C-alpha positions as CSV (number, residue, x, y, z in Angstrom):
1,M,11.2,11.1,30.7
2,A,11.6,11.4,26.9
3,R,14.2,9.2,25.4
4,S,17.6,10.6,24.8
5,G,17.8,12.0,21.2
6,S,14.0,12.1,20.9
7,N,12.3,15.1,19.3
8,L,9.5,14.8,21.9
9,S,9.4,16.9,25.0
10,D,9.2,15.2,28.4
11,L,5.4,15.8,28.5
12,L,4.8,14.5,24.9
13,G,7.0,11.5,25.7
14,Y,4.8,10.8,28.7
15,L,1.6,11.2,26.6
16,V,2.9,8.6,24.1
17,T,3.0,6.0,26.9
18,I,-0.7,6.4,27.5
19,K,-2.1,3.6,25.3
20,S,-5.3,3.8,23.3
21,G,-8.3,2.7,25.3
22,E,-6.7,3.7,28.6
23,A,-8.1,6.5,30.8
24,T,-7.1,9.7,29.0
25,R,-6.9,11.9,32.1
26,V,-3.4,13.3,32.7
27,P,-2.1,13.7,36.3
28,P,-1.8,17.3,37.7
29,L,1.5,19.1,36.8
30,A,2.7,18.8,40.4
31,D,2.5,15.0,40.2
32,L,4.0,14.9,36.7
33,S,6.9,17.1,38.0
34,Q,7.8,14.4,40.4
35,T,7.3,11.5,37.9
36,L,9.3,13.2,35.1
37,G,11.9,14.9,37.3
38,I,11.4,18.4,35.8
39,S,10.0,21.6,37.2
40,V,6.4,22.6,37.1
41,A,7.4,25.8,35.2
42,T,9.0,23.7,32.5
43,L,5.9,21.4,32.3
44,R,3.6,24.5,31.9
45,E,5.6,25.5,28.9
46,Q,5.4,22.0,27.5
47,L,1.7,21.8,28.2
48,E,1.1,25.0,26.2
49,A,3.0,23.5,23.3
50,A,0.9,20.3,23.6
51,R,-2.3,22.4,23.5
52,L,-1.0,24.1,20.4
53,L,-0.5,20.7,18.8
54,G,-4.0,19.7,19.8
55,V,-3.0,16.6,21.7
56,V,-4.3,17.7,25.1
57,E,-7.2,19.8,26.4
58,V,-7.3,21.7,29.7
59,K,-10.5,22.5,31.5
60,P,-10.9,24.2,34.9
61,R,-12.5,21.3,36.8
62,A,-11.8,18.4,34.5
63,G,-8.0,19.0,34.5
64,I,-5.7,17.8,31.7
65,R,-6.9,15.2,29.2
66,K,-5.1,13.6,26.3
67,I,-7.2,13.7,23.1
68,A,-6.9,11.9,19.8
69,Y,-4.2,13.1,17.5
70,E,-5.1,15.2,14.5
71,F,-2.8,17.0,12.1
72,K,-4.9,20.1,11.6
73,P,-4.1,22.1,14.8
74,A,-0.3,22.1,14.2
75,A,-0.7,22.8,10.5
76,L,-3.2,25.6,11.1
77,A,-1.0,27.3,13.7
78,S,2.2,27.1,11.5
79,L,0.5,28.2,8.3
80,T,-1.4,31.0,10.0
81,Y,1.9,32.4,11.4
82,G,3.7,32.0,8.0
83,L,0.9,33.8,6.2
84,A,0.8,36.6,8.8
85,T,4.5,37.3,8.5
86,G,4.4,37.2,4.7
87,E,7.0,34.4,4.6
88,L,4.3,32.2,3.0
89,S,1.7,33.1,0.4
90,F,-1.8,31.7,0.1
91,N,-1.0,30.9,-3.5
92,Q,1.7,28.5,-2.3
93,L,-0.8,26.7,-0.1
94,S,-3.4,26.8,-2.9
95,E,-0.9,25.2,-5.3
96,F,0.1,22.6,-2.7
97,R,-3.6,21.7,-2.1
98,K,-4.2,21.4,-5.8
99,H,-1.4,19.0,-6.3
100,L,-2.4,16.9,-3.3
101,E,-6.0,16.6,-4.5
102,A,-4.9,15.8,-8.0
103,A,-2.5,13.1,-6.7
104,Y,-5.1,11.4,-4.5
105,F,-8.2,12.0,-6.6
106,A,-8.4,8.6,-8.5
107,E,-7.7,6.6,-5.4
108,A,-10.2,8.6,-3.3
109,A,-12.9,8.6,-6.0
110,Q,-12.7,4.8,-6.2
111,L,-13.4,4.5,-2.5
112,L,-16.6,6.6,-2.7
113,T,-19.7,4.6,-1.8
114,E,-23.1,5.0,-3.2
115,K,-24.0,6.8,0.0
116,D,-21.1,9.2,-0.4
117,L,-22.1,10.0,-4.0
118,Q,-25.7,10.7,-2.8
119,E,-24.2,13.0,-0.2
120,L,-22.1,14.8,-2.8
121,N,-25.2,15.2,-5.1
122,A,-27.2,16.6,-2.1
123,I,-24.4,19.1,-1.4
124,V,-24.5,20.2,-5.1
125,R,-28.3,20.6,-4.9
126,N,-28.1,22.6,-1.7
127,A,-25.5,24.9,-3.1
128,L,-27.4,25.6,-6.3
129,Q,-30.5,26.2,-4.2
130,K,-28.6,28.8,-2.2
131,L,-27.6,30.6,-5.4
132,K,-31.2,31.3,-6.3
133,Y,-32.7,34.7,-5.5
134,P,-32.1,36.0,-2.8
135,A,-28.7,34.4,-3.3
136,Q,-26.4,33.1,-0.6
137,L,-22.8,31.9,-0.9
138,P,-22.6,28.1,-0.4
139,V,-19.5,28.5,1.7
140,D,-19.9,25.4,3.9
141,E,-21.0,23.3,0.9
142,H,-17.8,24.2,-1.0
143,R,-15.7,23.0,1.8
144,D,-17.8,19.9,2.6
145,Y,-17.8,18.8,-1.1
146,H,-14.1,18.6,-1.3
147,L,-13.6,17.0,2.1
148,V,-16.1,14.3,1.4
149,I,-14.2,13.2,-1.7
150,Y,-11.1,12.5,0.3
151,R,-12.3,11.3,3.7
152,N,-12.4,7.6,2.9
153,L,-8.7,7.6,2.4
154,D,-8.4,7.9,6.2
155,N,-5.2,9.9,5.9
156,K,-4.8,12.2,8.8
157,I,-2.0,14.3,7.2
158,L,-4.0,14.8,3.9
159,N,-7.3,15.5,5.8
160,G,-5.5,17.9,8.1
161,I,-4.0,19.9,5.3
162,L,-7.3,20.1,3.4
163,E,-9.2,21.1,6.5
164,T,-6.6,23.8,7.2
165,Y,-6.7,25.0,3.6
166,W,-10.5,25.6,3.8
167,E,-10.3,27.3,7.2
168,L,-7.7,29.7,5.9
169,Y,-9.6,30.1,2.6
170,H,-12.5,31.3,4.6
171,S,-10.6,33.5,7.1
172,M,-8.7,35.3,4.3
173,G,-11.9,36.1,2.4
174,Y,-11.4,33.8,-0.6
175,D,-14.9,32.5,-0.3
176,I,-16.3,35.9,-1.4
177,Y,-16.4,36.0,-5.2
178,P,-16.5,38.7,-7.9
179,D,-19.9,37.6,-9.3
180,R,-22.6,34.9,-9.1
181,D,-21.8,33.6,-12.6
182,Y,-18.4,32.6,-11.3
183,V,-19.9,30.6,-8.4
184,E,-22.4,29.0,-10.7
185,R,-19.6,27.8,-13.0
186,V,-17.8,26.3,-10.0
187,W,-20.9,24.3,-9.0
188,Q,-21.5,23.2,-12.6
189,Y,-18.0,21.7,-12.4
190,H,-18.8,20.1,-9.1
191,A,-21.9,18.4,-10.5
192,R,-20.0,17.1,-13.6
193,I,-17.2,15.7,-11.4
194,V,-19.8,13.6,-9.5
195,E,-21.4,12.4,-12.7
196,Q,-18.0,11.2,-14.0
197,V,-17.2,9.4,-10.8
198,Q,-20.6,7.7,-10.9
199,Q,-19.8,6.5,-14.4
200,R,-16.3,5.4,-13.2
201,N,-14.6,7.9,-15.5
202,F,-12.0,8.8,-13.0
203,D,-9.6,10.4,-15.6
204,Q,-12.3,12.7,-16.8
205,G,-13.3,13.5,-13.3
206,L,-9.7,14.5,-12.5
207,K,-9.6,16.7,-15.6
208,L,-12.7,18.5,-14.5
209,L,-11.3,18.9,-11.0
210,L,-8.1,20.5,-12.3
211,E,-10.0,22.9,-14.6
212,H,-12.2,23.9,-11.7
213,M,-9.3,24.6,-9.3
214,D,-7.5,26.6,-12.0
215,M,-10.5,29.0,-12.0
216,M,-9.4,30.4,-8.7
217,N,-6.0,31.4,-10.1
218,Q,-7.8,33.1,-13.1
219,R,-9.8,35.4,-10.9
220,E,-9.0,39.1,-11.3
221,K,-7.8,40.1,-7.8
222,S,-8.5,43.8,-8.7
223,I,-12.2,43.1,-9.1
224,P,-14.0,43.9,-5.8
225,R,-15.5,40.8,-4.2
226,L,-19.2,40.9,-3.6
227,S,-21.1,38.8,-1.1
228,F,-24.7,37.8,-1.6
229,E,-27.1,38.7,1.2
């Protein structure tokens, strides 16, 4: 059972005891009920919470399996609820993401390898190609560009927040822009940021990053957003 005073449920406390490298299969709830000394009904509630946190998966014939911890599932569930109730605004999340990226940019940029920089340049080229007639919005490229910059930090909390931001950015329609000129300016910034990182000018790269992120706040919300077919 979970330790007295622990913030973990009985089920989460049990999952913690399964060490890395061990079989990840979790016993059936009837067996766990006997092991943990709690009812199956209580375990079902705790299992649903664990699924929401993304630490277990349940499949019809495979049963219950512990999976690697990621921060995104919990962050996505919480922020989606907060935005739906109106108790949070997307602008708050956007500002938080801006400050996170700014704080970690120099450290992250210095960890980018030549292969990473080639990947970033390829993303920029693909995005600019999409903007040629007939134009398409480089939605995936925009998300991938930013996530590549920070992935070498290997920070599950940071990566989880950034991944959640981009998923909500898409689901709330912020990747549909007023005009193509705006999108082209965004990708010009992206290209210049990579150039500065390649030249080891991290301060200038950060300055360009902040300018580019401020563009989102400068958009006129009253202008209808148009998508490119």
